[in-house]
Every structure is written in C-alpha cells, then in structure tokens.
C-alpha positions as CSV (number, residue, x, y, z in Angstrom):
1,M,125.9,-51.6,20.7
2,V,127.8,-48.5,19.9
3,S,131.2,-48.6,18.4
4,T,133.7,-46.0,17.5
5,N,136.5,-45.4,15.0
6,N,137.2,-48.5,13.1
7,T,135.5,-51.0,15.4
8,L,132.0,-52.5,15.4
9,G,131.2,-54.6,18.5
10,D,134.0,-57.2,18.7
11,Y,135.4,-56.5,15.3
12,I,138.2,-54.3,14.1
13,L,137.1,-53.0,10.6
14,G,139.6,-53.0,7.8
15,K,139.3,-52.1,4.1
16,T,136.0,-51.9,2.2
17,L,135.4,-55.1,0.2
18,G,132.4,-53.8,-1.6
19,E,129.6,-51.3,-1.7
20,G,126.0,-51.3,-2.8
21,G,122.5,-49.9,-2.3
22,Q,122.2,-51.5,1.1
23,G,125.6,-50.4,2.5
24,K,129.2,-51.6,2.7
25,V,130.9,-54.8,3.3
26,K,134.2,-54.4,5.2
27,L,136.9,-56.8,6.3
28,G,136.5,-57.4,10.0
29,T,138.9,-59.1,12.4
30,H,137.5,-60.5,15.6
31,V,139.3,-58.8,18.6
32,D,139.6,-62.0,20.7
33,S,140.1,-64.8,18.2
34,G,141.8,-62.9,15.3
35,E,139.5,-64.6,12.8
36,V,138.7,-62.6,9.7
37,F,135.1,-62.1,8.5
38,A,133.2,-60.0,6.1
39,V,131.1,-57.5,8.0
40,K,128.0,-56.0,6.3
41,I,127.1,-52.5,7.4
42,L,123.7,-51.1,6.3
43,T,123.4,-47.4,5.4
44,K,121.3,-45.3,7.8
45,D,118.7,-44.6,5.0
46,Y,118.3,-48.3,4.3
47,Q,117.9,-49.1,8.0
48,N,115.2,-46.5,8.4
49,E,113.2,-47.4,5.2
50,K,113.5,-51.2,5.0
51,L,115.0,-52.5,8.2
52,M,112.1,-54.7,9.4
53,S,111.6,-56.6,6.1
54,F,115.4,-56.9,5.7
55,I,115.8,-58.4,9.2
56,K,113.0,-60.9,8.5
57,A,114.7,-62.0,5.2
58,L,118.1,-62.0,6.9
59,K,116.9,-64.4,9.6
60,T,115.3,-66.7,7.0
61,E,118.5,-66.6,5.0
62,A,120.6,-67.3,8.1
63,V,118.6,-70.5,8.9
64,A,119.0,-71.7,5.3
65,M,122.7,-70.9,5.0
66,N,123.6,-72.5,8.3
67,A,121.6,-75.7,7.5
68,L,123.8,-76.3,4.4
69,A,127.4,-77.2,4.2
70,H,129.1,-76.3,0.9
71,D,132.3,-74.5,-0.2
72,N,130.3,-71.9,-2.1
73,I,127.9,-71.1,0.7
74,V,129.1,-68.6,3.3
75,P,127.9,-69.3,6.9
76,M,126.4,-66.4,8.9
77,Y,127.9,-66.3,12.4
78,E,126.1,-63.5,14.0
79,Y,124.2,-60.3,13.4
80,H,123.2,-57.2,15.4
81,E,120.0,-55.3,14.7
82,H,120.9,-52.3,16.7
83,A,124.6,-51.8,16.3
84,V,125.7,-48.2,15.5
85,W,129.0,-47.6,13.7
86,T,130.7,-44.2,14.0
87,K,133.1,-44.1,11.1
88,K,136.3,-42.1,10.9
89,S,136.5,-39.8,7.9
90,G,137.8,-41.6,4.8
91,N,136.3,-45.0,5.7
C-alpha cells in the first residue's frame, strides 16, 4: 500500500498528535466513514531494525486490547505491515 501527500491507505492524515522513538502518531480521518482515528506511523529506521519483533508484539497487544472493553483501553481497528507513507514537506 503506497500513499501520497497527506493520506495513508484509507485515511487522510491531519496534525501530529505525538512523536517518539518509534515514529509519529497523527490524526487520521477515514475517507469513506469520516470517523477519526489515531494513526501510528513508524520511522523507516525503526521499521528496518525492529519491525518483526514489533509486529509480533503488536499482534499480541491487538488481541488483548480487543478482548477487553473499558473506557481507558483504546481498541485497535487495523494495521498494515507494508504501508508506505510519502510525506509532504512540513508534516
């Protein structure tokens, strides 16, 4: 899945909500539904070095998160292992 400008797959990316060692979390609006999500984008360096162990942990976390229902636990709706985001300058 390759995306351009301020989109990633089915999401229009908005402002950056946070940044860390793994990458950025951006506000994402689903193109079809208009629903708003947090979209985590891993840095290229992080993907190359630690991607496989991260994906394994992410899958385990997703199963646990989606088995629980609580106001303080955010569900994971989907993830893409091979998405590529081409960012515009300044984003």
